[in-house]
C-alpha positions in Angstrom: -48.6 67.6 62.8 -49.8 67.4 59.2 -53.5 66.7 59.9 -53.9 68.5 63.1 -56.8 70.6 61.9 -58.7 67.6 60.7 -58.0 65.8 64.0 -59.3 68.8 66.0 -62.3 68.9 63.7 -63.2 65.3 64.2 -62.7 65.5 68.0 -65.0 68.5 68.1 -67.7 66.7 66.1 -67.3 63.6 68.3 -67.6 65.7 71.4 -70.7 67.4 70.0 -72.3 64.1 69.2 -71.6 62.6 72.6 -72.8 65.6 74.6 -75.9 66.3 72.6 -76.9 62.7 72.3 -76.8 62.5 76.1 -78.7 65.7 76.6 -81.4 65.0 74.0 -82.1 61.6 75.5 -82.0 63.1 79.0 -84.5 65.7 78.0 -86.9 63.0 76.9 -86.3 60.7 79.9 -86.9 63.6 82.3 -90.3 64.5 80.8 -89.2 67.5 78.9 -90.2 66.2 75.5 -93.7 66.2 74.1 -96.2 64.5 71.8 -95.6 67.5 69.4 -93.3 66.3 68.0 -91.2 63.5 69.4 -94.2 61.3 70.2 -95.5 61.8 66.6 -92.2 61.0 65.0 -91.7 57.9 67.2 -95.1 56.5 66.3 -94.5 57.1 62.5 -91.2 55.4 62.5 -92.4 52.6 64.8 -95.4 51.9 62.5 -93.1 52.0 59.5 -90.9 49.4 61.1 -94.0 47.2 61.5 -94.8 47.4 57.8 -97.3 50.2 58.2 -95.6 52.8 56.0 -95.6 56.3 57.7 -98.8 55.5 59.6 -99.8 57.7 62.5 -102.9 58.5 64.6 -104.2 61.9 63.5 -105.7 63.8 66.4 -108.0 66.0 64.3 -109.4 63.2 62.1 -109.5 60.8 65.1 -108.2 57.9 63.0 -104.9 56.6 61.6 -103.7 58.2 58.5 -100.5 58.6 56.5 -97.9 61.1 57.9 -98.1 62.5 54.4 -101.4 64.0 55.3 -99.6 66.4 57.7 -96.1 66.9 56.2 -94.1 65.5 53.3 -91.2 64.0 55.3 -90.8 60.4 54.1 -87.1 60.4 55.1 -88.5 59.2 58.5 -88.8 55.8 56.9 -85.0 55.6 56.7 -84.9 55.3 60.5 -87.3 52.4 60.6 -84.7 49.6 60.0 -82.9 50.8 63.2 -86.0 50.1 65.1 -85.5 46.4 64.4 -82.4 46.7 66.6 -83.9 49.1 69.3 -87.4 50.5 69.4 -87.5 54.0 70.8 -87.0 57.7 70.4 -83.3 57.4 71.2 -82.8 56.1 67.7 -84.2 59.4 66.2 -82.4 61.6 68.7 -79.0 60.1 68.3 -79.4 59.9 64.5 -80.4 63.6 64.4 -77.3 64.6 66.5 -74.9 62.6 64.3 -76.3 64.1 61.0 -76.3 67.6 62.4 -72.9 67.2 63.8 -71.5 66.2 60.4 -72.6 69.5 59.1 -69.4 70.9 60.7 -67.5 68.7 58.4 -69.3 70.1 55.4 -68.6 73.7 56.6 -64.9 72.8 57.0 -64.8 71.3 53.4 -66.6 74.2 51.8 -64.3 76.7 53.6 -61.2 74.8 52.6 -62.3 74.7 49.0 -63.3 78.4 48.9 -60.7 80.0 51.3 -57.9 77.4 51.3 -57.2 78.4 54.9 -57.2 75.5 57.4 -57.3 77.6 60.6 -60.2 79.8 59.4 -62.0 76.6 58.2 -61.7 75.1 61.6 -62.9 78.3 63.3 -66.0 78.4 61.1 -66.7 74.7 61.8 -66.5 75.3 65.5 -68.7 78.4 65.0 -71.2 76.0 63.4 -71.1 73.6 66.4 -71.5 76.4 68.9 -74.1 78.4 66.9 -77.3 78.7 69.0 -79.7 77.7 66.2 -77.8 74.4 65.8 -77.7 73.5 69.5 -81.2 74.6 70.2 -82.6 72.7 67.2 -80.9 69.5 68.2 -82.3 69.7 71.7 -85.9 70.3 70.6 -87.0 66.7 70.1 -86.7 65.3 66.5 -87.7 66.9 63.2 -86.9 65.7 59.8 -86.4 69.2 58.5 -83.5 69.8 61.0 -81.5 67.4 58.9 -81.6 69.8 55.9 -78.9 71.9 57.5 -76.3 69.2 56.8 -77.9 67.9 53.6 -77.8 71.4 52.0 -74.3 72.1 53.2 -73.0 68.9 51.5 -75.0 69.8 48.4 -73.2 73.1 48.4 -69.9 71.5 48.9 -70.3 69.1 45.9 -71.6 72.1 43.9 -68.3 73.8 44.6 -66.5 70.7 43.4 -68.9 70.4 40.4 -69.6 66.8 41.3 -73.2 66.9 40.2 -74.3 63.4 41.0 -73.5 63.9 44.7 -75.0 67.4 44.5 -78.3 65.9 43.3 -78.1 63.1 45.9 -78.1 65.6 48.8 -80.7 67.8 47.1 -82.9 64.7 46.9 -82.4 64.1 50.6 -83.4 67.7 51.5 -86.6 67.2 49.5 -87.5 64.2 51.6 -87.6 66.3 54.8 -90.5 68.7 54.2 -92.7 70.0 51.5 -91.6 73.7 51.4 -88.0 72.8 50.9 -88.7 72.8 47.2 -89.0 76.6 47.3 -85.4 77.0 48.6 -84.2 74.4 46.0 -85.9 76.6 43.4 -84.0 79.7 44.6 -80.8 77.7 44.8 -81.3 76.8 41.1 -81.8 80.4 40.2 -78.6 81.3 42.1 -76.6 78.6 40.3 -78.0 79.8 37.0 -77.4 83.6 37.5 -74.5 83.8 39.9 -72.5 80.6 39.4 -73.2 80.5 35.6 -74.1 76.8 35.9 -76.9 77.1 33.3 -77.9 73.5 32.9 -77.7 72.6 36.6 -79.4 75.8 37.6 -82.4 75.2 35.3 -82.8 71.5 36.3 -82.5 72.4 40.0 -85.0 75.3 39.8 -87.5 73.2 37.9 -87.1 70.3 40.3 -87.7 72.5 43.3 -90.7 74.2 41.9 -92.4 71.0 40.7 -91.7 69.3 44.0 -93.2 72.2 46.0 -96.4 72.4 44.0 -96.8 68.6 43.8 -96.4 68.0 47.6 -98.4 71.1 48.8 -101.2 71.1 46.3 -101.6 67.4 45.4 -99.9 64.8 47.7 -100.7 66.3 51.1 -104.3 67.3 50.1 -104.8 63.8 48.7 -103.8 62.1 51.9 -105.5 64.7 54.2 -108.7 65.1 52.3 -108.4 68.9 52.3 -105.9 71.7 52.0 -102.6 71.9 53.9 -103.2 72.7 57.6 -100.6 75.4 57.7 -102.4 77.7 55.3 -104.1 79.1 58.4 -100.7 80.4 59.5 -100.7 83.1 56.8 -103.9 85.0 57.3 -104.4 88.8 57.9 -101.0 89.7 56.6 -102.0 93.2 55.7 -103.4 94.0 59.2 -100.3 92.4 60.8 -97.8 94.2 58.6 -96.3 96.6 61.2 -95.6 93.7 63.6 -94.4 91.6 60.7 -91.8 94.2 59.8 -90.7 94.7 63.4 -90.5 91.0 64.2 -88.7 90.3 60.9 -86.0 92.8 61.5 -85.4 91.5 65.1 -85.4 87.9 63.8 -82.9 88.7 61.0 -80.6 90.6 63.4 -80.7 87.7 65.9 -79.8 85.1 63.2 -77.2 87.1 61.2 -75.3 89.1 63.9 -73.0 86.3 65.0 -72.2 85.5 61.4 -72.0 89.1 60.1 -69.4 88.2 57.4 -72.4 86.7 55.6 -73.6 90.2 54.8 -70.7 90.5 52.4 -72.4 87.8 50.2 -76.0 89.0 50.1 -77.0 87.1 47.0 -76.1 83.8 48.8 -78.3 84.9 51.7 -81.2 85.3 49.4 -81.2 81.6 48.5 -83.1 80.9 51.7 -85.5 83.9 51.2 -88.6 81.6 51.0 -87.8 80.2 54.4 -87.3 83.7 55.9 -90.6 84.7 54.4 -92.5 81.7 55.8 -91.1 82.2 59.3 -91.6 86.0 59.4 -95.1 86.0 57.8 -96.5 83.2 60.0 -98.8 83.9 62.8 -97.0 81.2 64.8 -94.4 83.1 66.7 -92.5 79.9 67.4 -91.2 80.0 63.9 -89.1 83.1 64.8 -87.9 81.7 68.1 -84.3 80.4 68.8 -85.7 77.4 70.7 -87.1 75.4 67.8 -86.3 73.8 64.5 -87.7 76.3 62.1 -84.3 77.9 61.4 -82.7 74.8 60.1 -82.8 75.5 56.3 -81.7 79.1 56.9 -78.6 78.0 58.9 -77.1 76.1 55.9 -77.1 79.2 53.7 -76.0 81.5 56.5 -72.8 79.5 56.8 -72.3 79.3 53.1 -72.8 83.1 53.0 -70.4 83.4 56.0 -67.6 81.6 54.0 -68.2 83.5 50.8 -68.7 86.8 52.7 -65.4 86.3 54.5 -63.7 85.8 51.1 -65.3 88.9 49.7 -64.4 90.9 52.8 -60.8 89.7 52.5 -60.6 91.0 48.9 -62.3 94.3 49.6 -60.3 95.3 52.7 -56.6 95.5 52.1 -55.5 96.8 55.5 -54.3 93.8 57.6 -55.0 95.5 60.9 -58.6 96.1 60.0 -59.0 92.5 58.9 -57.6 91.2 62.2 -59.8 93.7 64.1 -62.9 92.4 62.3 -61.9 88.8 63.0 -61.4 89.6 66.7 -64.9 91.2 66.7 -66.3 88.1 65.0 -64.9 85.9 67.8 -66.1 88.3 70.5 -69.6 88.5 69.0 -69.8 84.7 68.8 -68.7 84.3 72.4 -71.3 86.8 73.6 -74.0 85.1 71.4 -73.1 81.8 73.0 -73.5 83.4 76.5 -76.9 84.9 75.6 -78.6 82.1 73.6 -76.9 78.7 73.9 -78.2 75.9 76.0 -74.6 74.8 76.9 -71.9 75.2 78.4 -72.7 76.0 82.0 -71.6 79.6 82.0 -74.4 80.7 79.6 -77.4 82.8 80.5 -80.0 80.1 79.8 -78.3 76.7 80.3 -80.4 73.5 80.0 -81.1 71.8 83.3 -83.0 68.5 82.9 -83.6 67.5 86.5 -84.2 63.9 87.5 -87.8 62.9 88.0 -88.8 61.2 91.2 -87.8 57.5 91.2 -91.4 56.4 92.1 -92.7 58.3 89.1 -90.0 56.9 86.8 -90.8 53.3 87.9 -94.6 53.9 87.4 -93.9 55.0 83.8 -91.7 52.0 83.1 -94.2 49.6 84.6 -97.1 50.9 82.5 -94.9 50.9 79.4 -94.3 47.3 79.9 -98.0 46.5 80.9 -99.3 48.2 77.8 -96.6 46.9 75.4 -99.2 45.2 73.2 -99.2 47.6 70.2 -102.9 47.1 69.5 -103.9 48.6 72.9 -105.2 52.1 72.3 -103.6 54.6 74.7 -103.9 58.3 75.4 -101.5 60.2 77.6 -100.6 63.7 78.6 -98.1 65.2 76.1 -94.9 64.7 78.1 -95.6 61.0 78.5 -96.3 60.5 74.7 -92.7 59.5 73.7 -92.8 56.6 76.1 -96.2 55.2 74.8 -96.2 55.8 71.1 -94.6 52.5 70.1 -98.1 51.3 69.1 -100.5 51.5 66.2 -103.1 53.8 67.9 -102.2 56.7 70.2 -104.3 59.7 71.3 -102.8 62.8 72.8 -104.6 64.0 75.9 -104.9 67.8 76.3 -104.2 70.1 73.3 -101.4 71.7 71.4 -100.4 74.8 73.3 -99.2 76.3 69.9 -102.9 76.9 69.2 -102.7 79.9 71.5 -100.4 81.7 69.1 -102.9 81.1 66.3 -105.7 82.9 68.0 -107.8 79.7 68.5 -110.4 80.4 71.3 -110.7 78.4 74.4 -114.3 77.5 73.4 -113.1 75.9 70.2 -110.3 74.1 71.8 -112.7 72.5 74.3 -115.3 71.7 71.6 -112.8 70.1 69.2 -110.3 68.5 71.6 -111.8 67.5 74.9 -113.4 64.2 73.9 -110.6 62.7 71.8 -109.3 60.6 74.7 -112.5 58.5 74.6 -111.1 56.5 71.7 -108.5 55.1 74.0 -108.6 51.9 76.1 -106.3 53.4 78.7 -105.6 57.1 79.7 -102.4 57.9 81.6 -102.1 61.2 83.3 -99.1 63.1 84.5 -100.8 65.4 87.0 -98.0 67.9 86.7 -99.3 68.6 83.2 -102.9 69.3 84.1 -102.5 72.1 86.7 -103.1 75.0 84.2 -106.7 76.0 84.1 -107.7 74.9 80.6 -105.8 71.6 81.0 -107.6 71.0 84.3 -110.9 71.1 82.4 -109.7 68.2 80.3 -108.6 66.4 83.4 -111.9 67.0 85.2 -113.8 65.7 82.2 -111.9 62.5 82.4 -112.4 62.1 86.2 -116.1 62.5 85.8 -116.4 60.2 82.8 -118.5 57.2 83.9 -117.0 55.1 81.1 -113.5 55.3 82.7 -112.3 54.0 86.0 -109.0 54.9 87.8 -107.1 51.7 88.2 -103.7 53.1 89.4 -102.2 56.1 91.1 -98.9 56.7 92.8 -97.8 59.4 95.1 -95.9 61.2 92.3 -98.8 62.2 90.1 -99.1 59.3 87.7 -102.7 58.1 87.3 -104.1 55.4 85.0 -107.7 55.2 83.8 -109.2 52.2 82.0 -112.3 52.2 79.8 -115.0 50.0 81.4 
């Protein structure tokens, strides 16, 4: 069959989209998603669809602000028209899966252009779809920066074709996903200038990336926030943390690169994403070096570009066919083992996802209160896992606190002082008691129960409670 590789590719992409759309929606429906970040993203896109461009309720400032006060990710606005058809997080989750799945097509096209080998191109595309950082990112709610994996890969493909209009189109899309993407675009420009000898494109790309980074980080975000970028606190005490930084950095690099070890044969290409490596490794937020989150998305694009170029370099360096075949067998074996260790699916893996059904009574209680409080002007606070259900509104307040604060060394005293009274801005507070059993969370819960300004108006036997301001 003439197009058998393309057919197998598209079937694989379609299978990926169907499976991970189902799983990501099931994750949210079974109370495994959170306010950080699916609830936030849903509110931003919902408000945009209601002609309130990128508006969200900021938990720290206790008022509604532009999303640009937190991150520069205006690409969220592109999802707003779909909310005219259906209002809900499903739009974001399915959209993310589709875009990330199409990254496999970009890998195939780059590989075909560089290697001119259909079978190897298909293998690398399947490697992409099974790579743990892809599968884990697509199951961790929705984040605009996750989309950069595909956008950068298509930018790379059109760079290989020297179709610069399309190259800049996809670079522009990457810049709409997060403020620090500009640093990687800057390094990409340097790479194009020095390695690819694309002098004009390299200079333009590098300048564009640098200007974008400084403009968003030091002007746009501070303007909307009224102060410096919140993440500057992630990079304190680097000198005192240096031994741990080096240890964590080495382990992180080994984890990310080992299944794609051919990429080591194209080290200059790996260096394009050096700013993202540095941000993740130097941060005090250990989540940025975890396999379970979205922080690896930019790195993944250049790992796969390096994989393709590295395979080509390896093929040139090594003349012995037996050694070549042996290395390729090792590559397949390492990837299968990596899938077993780190992937969320299929079933035989070590840590498979298992989103268990919630009790029917609990589910009906949530649906009932979503309907009762559907007026977007009612101010609502909920525990984090309920947030995605209740953020289709102008004002929303997260009950409890962001557990990521623990990794930043924020004390319990400060958490209570800064966070415990934020729910008092809400007209209704909805509690999933399963989320308040931990000691610190229980202090928030007890504060609400003893608040004379709030009265419990509903509870079921499956841990949903509703309080109304009186």
